[in-house]
C-alpha positions in Angstrom: 156.3 147.9 136.4 152.0 147.5 137.1 150.7 144.1 137.8 147.3 143.6 137.2 147.3 140.6 138.9 147.6 142.8 142.6 145.1 145.1 141.5 141.7 142.5 141.3 138.4 144.1 139.5 135.1 144.1 141.0 134.5 140.3 140.3 137.3 139.1 142.2 136.9 137.3 145.4 138.9 138.1 147.8 137.3 139.6 151.3 136.6 136.6 153.8 132.9 137.1 155.3 134.6 139.0 158.3 135.6 142.0 156.0 132.7 141.8 153.9 130.3 141.5 156.8 132.3 145.2 158.2 132.7 146.7 154.9 128.7 146.5 154.3 127.7 147.3 157.5 126.4 143.7 158.5 126.7 140.9 160.5 128.2 137.8 159.0 125.4 135.7 160.3 123.4 138.0 158.0 125.7 137.3 155.3 125.4 134.0 155.5 121.3 133.8 155.3 121.6 135.7 152.8 123.8 133.0 150.6 120.7 130.3 152.0 118.5 132.5 150.0 120.6 133.2 146.7 120.5 137.0 147.3 124.4 137.4 147.2 126.3 134.2 146.0 130.1 134.4 147.1 133.0 132.3 145.7 134.3 129.2 147.9 137.5 128.5 148.8 138.8 124.9 148.5 137.8 124.4 152.2 134.3 126.0 151.9 135.1 129.7 153.1 132.8 132.1 151.6 135.1 134.8 149.6 133.2 137.8 148.6 133.9 140.0 145.6 133.7 144.2 145.4 130.4 143.8 143.6 128.8 141.1 146.1 129.3 144.1 148.5 127.9 146.1 146.3 124.9 143.6 146.3 124.6 143.3 149.7 124.7 146.9 150.5 121.8 147.0 148.1 119.8 144.2 149.8 120.5 146.5 153.4 118.9 149.5 150.9 115.7 147.6 149.9 115.5 145.9 153.0 115.6 149.5 154.9 112.8 150.9 152.0 110.4 147.7 154.0 111.0 145.2 151.0 110.6 141.9 152.3 113.3 139.2 150.8 111.6 137.4 148.2 110.8 140.9 146.9 114.4 142.0 146.8 115.4 138.6 145.3 113.1 139.4 142.7 114.0 142.8 142.2 117.6 141.9 142.0 117.1 139.1 139.2 114.8 141.6 137.2 117.8 144.0 137.3 120.1 140.7 136.2 118.3 140.3 133.6 118.1 144.3 132.6 121.6 144.2 132.8 122.2 141.6 130.7 119.4 142.4 128.1 121.4 145.7 127.8 124.7 144.5 127.6 122.7 142.1 124.0 121.1 145.5 122.7 124.6 146.8 122.7 125.7 144.3 121.1 123.4 143.8 118.2 123.6 147.4 117.9 127.3 147.4 117.2 126.9 144.4 114.5 124.1 146.2 112.8 126.8 149.5 112.5 128.8 146.6 111.5 127.1 145.4 108.8 124.8 148.8 107.8 127.7 149.6 104.8 127.5 146.3 103.4 123.8 146.5 103.5 123.3 149.5 101.9 125.2 149.1 99.0 123.5 145.7 97.9 120.5 147.3 98.1 121.1 150.1 96.4 122.1 148.4 93.8 118.7 146.7 93.8 120.5 142.8 94.8 120.1 141.1 98.1 117.5 142.6 100.7 114.4 144.0 99.2 113.3 147.1 99.5 110.9 149.2 101.9 107.7 149.0 99.1 104.3 148.4 101.1 101.9 146.5 98.7 97.9 146.7 99.6 95.6 144.3 98.3 91.7 144.5 97.9 89.9 142.3 96.6 87.8 143.3 93.4 84.0 143.3 93.8 83.8 140.2 92.1 86.1 138.2 94.1 84.0 139.4 97.2 80.6 137.1 96.5 82.5 134.0 96.4 
């Protein structure tokens, strides 16, 4: 029998700062600085100790990679924010696409019967010469 509680997912905070720093290849003080700057925000225990997840460690590695490429910490914060927003928007687009797929059969039957949503006709209005004179 497999117990899933013993298999944390990538967002489960399980690593103390010393272990997370070792896995990420950084000094624990660097992790504290990144936490203060909001680049990586680990969970806290009741005693206020930091607990890092695999996702946090991957983010630490991304910060290290960007730093190595010459990006300053303010730039890294902006990049991480934009990546997060991009991920959220992709998720939202996925949900909306699923909703469209779910509704498509209903919309198809309503428009075929002439009921419900209007068609795709385009009406072009041009003023008569008499209307232009006014």
